[in-house]
N, C-alpha and C positions, 0 to 999 in steps of 0.2 A: 439253685444258683440264679443270680439275677441276670437274666437276658444275655447269656453268653452263647452266641450263635456259631454255626459252622463257618460262616464267613469270617469271623474273627480268627478261626483256625487257619483259614486261607491266607489272611493277611500276615500271619506270623510264620507259618511253616511252608506255605506254597500250595500249589494246586493239587499235587499228587495226593495229599492228605484228604482232600475234599472229594475225591472222585466218587467214592461210595460211602461217604459219611452219612450217618443217620441223623436227621434233623428232628429235634423235639423243641417246640416253642417254649418259651421263656417266662415262666412265672414261678415264683417260689413254691407254689403248691403243685406244680406239674412234675410228674415223673419224668426223668430224663436219662437218656443214654446217648453218648456222643459219637461213639465209633463202633463199627463192626470190625474187630481187629482182623478177621480173616480176609477182609476185602481191602484193607488199607495197605499202602506201600510204606509203612513206617516200621522202624526197628523198635524193639522193646524200650530202649533208652529214649527214643523220640516220643513214644507214647507217655512215658513217665514225665518227660518235660511238659508235655501238653497238659496232663492232669495237674501238674504243679501250678501251671499258669491259671487254669480254670479255678482251682481252689483258692489261690492267693488273691486273684482279682475279685472273686466272689466275696471273700471276707473283707477286702478293702472297700468295696462299694457298699456293703451292708453297713459299715461304720460311718460312711459318708453319704447315706441315702437321702438326706435332706437337701443336699447341695444340688443346684440346678446345673452347674457348669461341670460336666463330666470331663471336658478337655483339661480344665485346670486341675481337677483331681488326679487325672491320669498323669499329667505332667509332673505332679508333685511326688509321684511314686517312682523313684529313680531306679537306675540299673542295679544299685547295690542291694535293693530289695527283691530284684528279679534277676538272678544270675543267668537265666536262660534266654533272656531277651537280648538278642544281638543288636549292636548299634545300628546296622544298616536297616533293621526292621522297626526301629523305634518309632519313627514318624508314621509309618503305615499303621502300626498298632495303635498309636495315640489317636490317629484319625478315626479308626474304627470305633474306639471308645467314645470319641466325641459325637458320633452320629448314632450311637446305640440307643434304640427305642426313642427316637426323637418325637417330640410333640411339635405342633405348629409354632407354639411360642418359643420353645428352645431352638427350633430350626431358624426362625427369624433372628433371634438373639445371636446365634452362631454366625449367621451371614453378616450381620451388622458389626460383629466383633472381629470379622475376617479370620475366624477359626477354620473355616472351610468355604469352598465356593459352591454355587448351585450346581455346577456341572459335576463336581466331585460327588456330591450327595446323590444326585440323580443316577449317575453311573453306578455308585455303590448299591443303591436300592435295587436297581435293575439287575445287577449281577447277583445280588443276594436272592431276589425273587426267582430268578431263573434256576438257581440252585435248589431252592426250597420247594418250588412248585411241583416237581415230580412226585413228592411225597404227599402233598396236600390237595393238589388239583384245584387250587383256588382261582387260577387265571387261565382263560381259554386262549389268549393270544397276547403277545407283546408287540407293541406297535413301533418298531425301530425307526421306520421312515418318519413317522409322525414325531417321535421323540427327537430325532436328529434335527428336523426342520424347526421345531418350536424351541428346542434348547438353544440352538444357535441364535435365534431371534431374542430370547430372553437374555442371553449372555451379552449380546451387542447393546442391549438397553440397560445392562447391569441390574436386571430384575432377578428376584428369587424365583426359583422354579420348584415349587412344592410337589414332590412326587406323590400322586394319588392314583387310585384305580377306580374304574367305573363299570357298573353293571352292564351286561351285554344287550340290554334293551334301550339304552340311551344313545341316541344317534350322534355320530361324529363324522363330519363330511369326508367322503372318500375312504372311510374305514368300514370294515364289515360290522354288521349288526344283526346277528343271527337269532337272538332271543333263545339261544341254545336249543334250537329246533331244526330238524331236517327240512322243514318247510321253508326255512329262511337261510339255508346253509351257505348260499353265495350272495346274499343281499348286501349291497354296498350303499351306505347312507348318502342321500343326495344333499343333505344339509346338516348343520350342527344344532343340537338341542340348545335352547336358551340357557338352561342351567350350566351347560358346558361352556357356552360363550362367556357367561358371567365369571366362571372360574378362570378361564384363559386370560381374560382381561385383568384378573386380579392375581396373576403370577402362578397359578397352579398348572401342573403339567401331568397329563394322563400317560402313565407308563404301561398300563395293561388293562384289558377288559376281563371282567370276572365272570365266573361260572354262576349259573342260576337254574332253577327249575324251568322247564319249557314254558315260555310265555309267562313266566312268574307264577305258574300253577303248581303248587305242591308244598308240602311241609317237611319232607324228609331228605331233600337234596338228591333224590334218586330218579328224577324225571328229566334230566339233562341228557342231550345227545352226546355230550362230552364225558358222561359218567359223573358220579357223585364227588363232591368235595368231602374232606375228612376233618373232623373236629381236631383242632391243634392240640387239645389236651389229651385226647385219646383217639387214635385214628380208627378205632372200631366203632365210633359213635358219630351220630349226625351232628352237624353244626346248626340244624334247623333251616327252614327255607323262608322265602325263595331267594333272598339276597345273600345267601350263605357264602358265596365266593368272596364278596366284598368284606364280610365280617371276618372270615378266615385270614384274608390278606392283611387286614389291620392288626388282628390279634397276633399274627406271626411276624409282624413288623416287615412285611413285604412292601408296605406303603405307609405313609404317615397318616393318611385318611382315605376314605373311599365314599363313593355315592352308591346308593341302592334305591330301590323303589319299594313301596309298601302299599298294599291294598287292605290288609287286615292284621298283619303281624310281621311282615317280611324283613323288617329292620330290627325292631325291638327284640324279638325272640332270638335270632341268631346272635345279636349283640350280647344278650344275657348269657347264652350258653357258650360264648367264646370269651367272656370276661372283659368286654369293652363297653363303650358308651354308644347307644343307638338313639337317635332323636327324630321324631316325626313332628313336623311343624303343623300349624293350622292349615286346613285344606287349601286356602286361597293364597298362601304365602309364596310358594315357589312354582314357577311356570312348569307345566307339563308338556309344553310344545317341544316336539322332538323325542318324546318318550313313547315307545310302542305301548298302546293301551291294553289293559286287561279288563278292568271294570272302571269305566271312566269317572263315575261319580265318587269313587273311593280311592283311586290311584293317587299316590303322591311320591315326590322325590324326597329321599331321606338321607341322613348323614350318619356315617360311622366314624368315630374318632376315639382317641385314647383318653381324652379328658373332656369334661363338660365345658371347660374354657375354650377348647378347640371347636366344639360344636357351636358355641356362641359366635365365634369368629366366622365360621363357615356360613352360618345362617345370615350374618350381616352382609355377606357377599352374594348369597344365592337369592335372598328375598327380593322380589321386584315385581312391579306391574308390567305385564307383557301384553302387547296388543295382539299377539298371535294366539293367546290363550284367554278365552273369555271368562274362565273361572278365576283367573288371577285378579287380585284386588289392589287398589291404590293404598290400602292400609298396610300392605306388605312393606312399603318403603319405611314405615315407622319401626320395623323390626331391625333395621340397620343400626339403630342406636341401642347400645347395651346399657340398660337402666340399672340403677341401684335399688336394692330391696331391703326393707326394714325387717330384719329377722325376728324382732319382738312381736310382730303382729301376724305371723303365719299360722293359718288354721288348716288342719288336715282332717280328712274324713276317710274312713275305710268302709267300703260296702260290706255289710254283713255276709252277703252272698259270696264274697271273695274268700271267706274262711270256711268253705264247705268241705264235705267229706272227700271230694275229688282232689284236694290239695295235698301234695306230698308232706308227710309229717315233718321231715327235716326242713323243707322250705318254709312251712308254717312257723317252725321254731325260730328260724333266722328272721323271718318277717316280724314276728312279735318282739324279737330283740331290737330291731330297728325302731319299732313303735316306742318301746321303752326308752331308747336313746333319745328320741325326739322329745318325749315328755320330760326327761331329765334335763334336756337343754332348754326347757321352759316353753315349749310349744304345745298347743292343744291338739289332741288326736281323739276324735270321736269315732265310734262304730255305729253305723246307721244302715237300716235296710234300704236296698234299692232293687225292688222286685223286677223291674224291667231288665236288669242285668242278665237274669236267667234266660230272657227271651232273645238276647242279642245274637246268639249263634243262629237261631232259627231265622231271624231277620236277615242276617248277613248271608247265610247260605241259601236264601231265596233271591235276594237282590243281586249279589255278586255273580253267581253263575248265569243268571239271565242276561246280564251285561256281557259276560264272557262269550256266550253263544252268539250274541250280536256282533261283537268285535271280531271274533274269529271267522265270521261268515265271509269276510273279505278274502280269506285264504281258501280259494276254491279251485286253484290250479289254472285259472283263466285270467281273472282280473288283476291279481296281485301275486307276485313273485312266482313260487315254484310251479312250473308248467311241465306237463307231460304230453308232448306232441306225438309220442309213439304209441300211446294207448289206443287200442281198438275197442270202441264202445258203441253200443246201439242207441244210446240215449245220453242226454246231458246228465241226468240223475245218476246213471251208471258211472259216468266219468267222474262226477263229484265224489261218489262213494269210493272209487278206486284210489283217487289221488289223496283224499283226506284220510282214508283208511290206511294208506301206506306211509304217509309223511307226518301225520300227527302221532304222538306217543300216547300211552294209555290214559294218563291223567287228563290231558286235553280232550280226548275223546269222551271220557266219562262226564266232564262238565258240559260238553256240547250236547250229548245225548240225554243225560238225566235231567238237565234243567231247561232244555228247549221247550219242554212241555209246560213249564211255568208261564211262558208267554203265549201258549196256545189259546185259542178262543174259549175253550172249555174250562181252562184253569186260571186265566188272567185275573179275574176278579177274586177268585177264591184264595189265590196264593200271592200273586205279585202286588195287587192293590192293598191287600191286608198287610203285607210286609212294609209297604210305603207308609201306611198309617201308623204302624208300630214304630217305625223309624222316627216319625214326627213326635210320638210319645216319648221315645228315648231322649231326643234332643230337648224336649220340654222339661223332663225330669232332671237332666243335667243342668239346665239353666237355673232351675229352682235350687238345686244343690249348691251352685256357685254363688248364689245370693248370700249364703251363710259361710261357705268355706272357700279357701284359696286353692287347695290341692287335693286331688283324690289319689289315695295310695292303694296299690295292689301288688302282689307278686307279678313278675312279668310272665312267667309260665307256671302251670300247676305241677310240673314235674321236671326232672333233669333230662339231659339229652339221652335218648334211647339208642340202642345199638342198630347199626345199619342192617337193613333187611328184615327187622323184626316186625314191622307194620306195613310192609309193602302191599300185602293183601287185605289190609284192614283200614281203608281210608276213613271210615267213620270215626275210629278211635283217634286218628290223627287230627281230624277236624275238631274234636272235643277239646283238644289242647289249646284252642284259640280263644277261650272264654274271656280272658282278661284284656286282650289287646283289641279285638274287633270293635268294642263300643266307641273307642276314640275315632276310628275311621268312619263309623256310621254317623257320628255327631260332628265330624270335622275338627276335632279338638287337638291341640298340641299334646304330645306324650313323649316321655323320656324314660329310657331304661338305663340304669346304672348298676354296676356290680354290687351285689348284696353279700356275697360270701361264697363258701364252698360247702358242699355236702359229700358224703361218701355213698357210692352205689356199687355194690359188688366189688368192693376193694379198690375202687377208682375214685379219686377226688375230682369233683366236677363243679364248675362255677354256675351260679344262678343269679338272677337279677331282680331288682325292685323297680316298679313302674310308678311314675308320677304323671297324672293328667291335670291339665289346667284348663281354664275357660278360654274360649277362642280369642286369639290375639294376645294371649298372655305368654307367648313363646319365650321371650327374653327374660321375663320375670321368673318363669318356671326354671330355666337354666341357671339363672343367677341365684335362686334360692338354694338349689342343691350344691352349686359351686361354693357358696358361702358356708353351707353346712359342712362340706368336706374340709374346709379350712379352719372351722371354729369348733367342731365337735369331733367325737370319736367315730363318726359314721364312716 
């Protein structure tokens, strides 16, 4: 059934029904169960009425799925077609339908058409998120004081207030920013990140901060002090890391869009496995000022959205030259303009290495189907060897952890945040060991300990400098490739979401899953993950994604290409 949430039940039947309702997010391919009858305060007749509503509205929306205006559709379905919808509940129910699975575009259209107010939508999303979150653990805190303050300001100015969520390593003044680590558990941000300032100035409102792997380190969602988030398709599976809380929030329609950060995969991979859009811009496009760093030369602010069109709009807001961030570029201002793209001239290339034996057979089959669809639409798709791609993981897992160990050195229990004045130690080294040993979780410790040796005098030249030279080679090979092609195509992940706990003790196997995504970070290229389809694993249908990489500063072109493909082909 099409996105029929427990909050709809709330709007029609009241709060008692929702007290222990089971939430299952909203996709035609998802398995769903709506209620645990033993926990609900409903009579059999009320449950029958509920099931009737769910069935009828599902059928109705399937027939009218091409329409953008759900409010008009819902209004046209009168009471004679729904004998159980009482008159006093009609407006509430129609309101819910009008804001069901909003995109940024449909939200702004609804505001302009006076179908609903910004305050109504924000309160609706906040209420729904609080009801859903206990099942999915996507959000670590809801910022009610922040919401009240800014919502009132937006309302006074008659501005839209787009409900978004933000990863817990992006600073917001006077709000907690814990990076989901015990080391930062009470840290209050002294200023607001530039990316958040840009969003606030453009009418976006942060309604919650999302779960993440500790300091953005991890792939399985299991290294957060707040516990793991759960894939909204199947709660026994991971949504992938490290920005998984933001991905889950958007997939579950707890927010219209969300921000994450990405060092090697942390937006594209969870987007792919949660069935939404994840976009990584060119490295120099969005300011990282106010983002707690993991690996500074690779970190980026990323976008989660429901459509490519929404990603375009958010990029136009977020892209900027920032004097506080020396890596931001004046070229970023050019990305504020959404350019037109000639579909007739798009040239694709698939690295031969992306079709290796490590790729899941079902993902490979879906990927080859997309290639054929592109060819049938009149576009060229070549398969060409890119040997350096095989080396990208070794390059990444040398450079990234070396920077991690440097950035995390500030968290020593003295200079920055968590301090233990009660520890009795005979030396400073002993104090460091006790504080960091207690307050860092295993993945952070692993990266500090294993890769600090990369920067040691004995290994610096043999490992770190070699990795830097290999990175230059990777960038050069990509530049040569883009002289001939417009877009590089790969799957987003080599496999579907695995089950929680299945790889906790096998970090190497988790690292190997990053083959397709880390090259874009190493080269600073824009990359986009969009839904590719579904596969079946152990009787469970799971979403997977396809990744597009473009040349640097081709961000809007990359987004526009796929948006137009979605509109004009069967993709």
